[in-house]
C-alpha positions as CSV (number, residue, x, y, z in Angstrom):
1,Q,7.1,-14.3,-10.6
2,V,6.9,-11.8,-7.7
3,Q,5.7,-12.7,-4.3
4,L,4.6,-9.9,-2.0
5,V,4.3,-10.2,1.7
6,E,2.6,-7.4,3.6
7,S,2.8,-6.5,7.2
8,G,1.6,-3.8,9.6
9,G,-2.2,-3.8,9.6
10,G,-4.3,-3.7,12.6
11,L,-6.9,-1.8,14.7
12,V,-6.4,1.9,15.4
13,Q,-8.4,4.8,16.7
14,A,-9.4,7.7,14.4
15,G,-6.5,10.1,14.2
16,G,-3.9,7.4,14.7
17,S,-1.2,6.1,12.4
18,L,-0.1,2.9,10.9
19,R,2.8,1.9,8.7
20,F,2.7,-0.9,6.1
21,S,5.5,-2.8,4.7
22,C,5.5,-4.9,1.5
23,A,8.5,-7.1,1.0
24,A,9.0,-8.5,-2.5
25,S,10.6,-11.9,-3.2
26,R,12.9,-10.4,-5.8
27,S,14.7,-7.2,-6.7
28,I,12.2,-4.3,-7.2
29,Y,14.6,-2.2,-9.3
30,G,12.8,-3.2,-12.4
31,I,9.3,-3.2,-11.0
32,N,7.4,-0.2,-12.0
33,P,5.1,1.0,-10.6
34,M,4.5,-0.5,-7.2
35,G,1.5,0.5,-5.2
36,W,-1.1,0.1,-2.5
37,Y,-4.8,-0.6,-3.1
38,R,-7.6,-1.1,-0.7
39,Q,-11.0,-2.7,-0.7
40,A,-13.7,-1.8,1.7
41,P,-16.7,-4.2,2.4
42,G,-19.2,-4.0,-0.5
43,K,-16.9,-1.7,-2.6
44,Q,-14.5,-2.2,-5.5
45,R,-10.8,-2.3,-5.0
46,E,-9.4,1.2,-5.4
47,L,-6.0,2.8,-5.8
48,V,-4.5,4.3,-2.7
49,A,-1.0,5.3,-3.9
50,I,1.6,4.3,-6.4
51,I,5.4,4.9,-6.7
52,T,7.5,4.5,-9.8
53,S,11.1,3.3,-10.0
54,D,12.3,6.9,-10.0
55,H,10.2,7.6,-6.9
56,S,7.5,9.6,-8.5
57,T,4.3,9.2,-6.6
58,N,0.6,9.5,-7.1
59,Y,-2.2,9.4,-4.5
60,A,-5.9,9.0,-4.4
61,D,-7.5,12.4,-3.5
62,S,-9.0,10.9,-0.3
63,V,-5.5,10.2,1.1
64,K,-3.5,13.1,-0.1
65,G,-1.6,14.8,2.7
66,R,-2.2,11.9,5.1
67,F,-0.5,8.9,3.4
68,T,3.0,8.6,2.1
69,I,4.3,5.9,-0.1
70,S,8.0,5.1,-0.4
71,R,10.3,2.4,-1.6
72,D,13.7,1.0,-0.6
73,N,15.0,-0.8,-3.6
74,A,18.0,-2.1,-1.6
75,K,15.6,-3.9,0.7
76,N,13.1,-4.8,-2.0
77,T,10.4,-3.2,0.1
78,V,7.6,-0.7,-0.4
79,Y,6.1,1.2,2.5
80,L,2.9,3.1,3.2
81,Q,2.8,5.5,6.1
82,M,-0.8,6.3,7.0
83,N,-1.4,9.3,9.4
84,S,-4.6,11.0,10.6
85,L,-6.6,7.8,9.9
86,K,-10.3,8.1,9.5
87,P,-13.0,5.4,9.9
88,E,-13.5,5.5,6.1
89,D,-10.0,4.2,5.7
90,T,-11.2,0.9,7.1
91,A,-10.5,-1.7,4.4
92,V,-8.2,-4.6,3.4
93,Y,-5.0,-3.1,1.9
94,Y,-3.1,-4.8,-0.8
95,C,0.4,-4.4,-2.1
96,N,0.7,-4.4,-5.9
97,A,3.6,-4.8,-8.3
98,N,3.8,-4.7,-12.0
99,R,6.5,-6.4,-14.0
100,L,6.8,-7.4,-17.6
101,G,3.1,-6.8,-18.2
102,L,1.9,-8.9,-15.2
103,S,0.4,-7.7,-12.0
104,Y,1.1,-9.3,-8.7
105,W,-0.8,-8.9,-5.4
106,G,0.0,-9.4,-1.8
107,Q,-2.4,-11.4,0.5
108,G,-4.0,-8.3,1.9
109,T,-3.9,-6.9,5.4
110,Q,-6.8,-5.5,7.3
111,V,-7.0,-2.0,8.7
112,T,-9.8,-1.1,11.0
113,V,-10.2,2.5,12.2
114,S,-12.5,3.1,15.1
115,S,-14.3,6.4,15.7
């Protein structure tokens, strides 16, 4: 079992920045990958970024060059730094962890980007 607690959402103007944290209830050394997804109103949940245990990363095309995912295994935490935010980034963002074939989700945190 892995519990994920997200923090860092909020309201920001276009061009601004936000940083998410996702704290896991257990060591994340063996959790691979961890990632961030988002779901905008009326749309399906989509991948934003993932990071493997060896810190390899992958990003959705829409966020490449603007978002950065990282992980601190010692703190059991994954981060998402979001820069140059756009109104189309408005969504509920979810942290995700995969361990032993099971997928775990955080509670979600709202990001609203005003134009």
